[in-house]
C-alpha positions as a printed Julia matrix, in Angstrom:
69×3 Matrix{Float64}:
  -8.49  90.89  -19.54
 -10.39  90.56  -16.28
 -10.24  88.64  -13.16
 -13.87  87.27  -12.52
 -12.23  83.94  -12.05
  -9.74  84.24   -8.95
  -6.45  82.83   -8.08
  -7.55  79.42   -7.65
  -8.56  79.3   -11.58
  -5.33  80.86  -12.71
  -3.2   78.55  -10.44
  -5.35  75.35  -11.87
  -4.01  77.16  -15.67
   0.05  77.04  -14.32
  -0.85  73.43  -13.39
  -1.7   72.45  -16.89
   0.73  74.13  -18.44
   3.07  72.58  -15.75
   2.29  68.68  -16.54
   3.61  68.23  -19.87
   7.29  69.71  -19.21
   7.1   67.54  -15.91
   6.3   64.39  -17.6
   9.33  65.36  -20.33
  11.79  66.29  -16.95
  10.67  62.97  -15.85
  11.19  61.08  -18.16
  14.89  62.29  -18.67
  15.44  61.99  -15.07
  14.33  58.26  -15.09
  16.72  57.25  -17.82
  19.45  59.01  -15.6
  18.81  57.19  -13.03
  18.4   54.47  -14.97
  21.7   54.08  -17.62
  24.01  56.73  -14.82
  23.02  55.67  -11.36
  26.83  56.37  -10.38
  27.35  59.66  -11.89
  23.84  60.79  -10.98
  24.47  59.69   -7.42
  26.39  62.94   -6.75
  23.02  65.17   -7.14
  20.92  63.13   -5.48
  19.7   66.39   -3.56
  19.07  68.17   -6.73
  17.11  64.47   -8.32
  15.14  64.92   -5.05
  13.97  68.14   -5.49
  13.11  67.75   -9.3
  11.61  64.95   -8.49
   9.53  66.46   -5.11
   8.61  69.5    -7.98
   7.12  66.7   -10.34
   5.61  65.26   -7.35
   3.63  68.2    -6.47
   2.69  69.03   -9.83
   1.17  65.59  -10.46
  -0.59  66.11   -6.49
  -2.32  69.99   -7.34
  -3.12  68.23  -11.02
  -4.91  65.69   -9.9
  -6.84  67.86   -6.99
  -8.03  70.17   -9.43
  -9.24  67.41  -11.26
 -11.51  66.49   -8.83
 -12.9   69.1    -8.01
 -13.87  69.76  -11.25
 -15.68  65.85  -11.53
């Protein structure tokens, strides 16, 4: 496999592969925060970190999609 496209293309491919998993994780976080709000409150730092990761993945995805348009 040749490296003709560069690291930006590699990052774009990784982000494209992460998005479906991020959506599934977001679904479980939303369900957890709705149904188990009292229990999940103790893990707020962990939940905030996961939320930030998901938002970051979506921002990178939107950036790459904007770049291609």
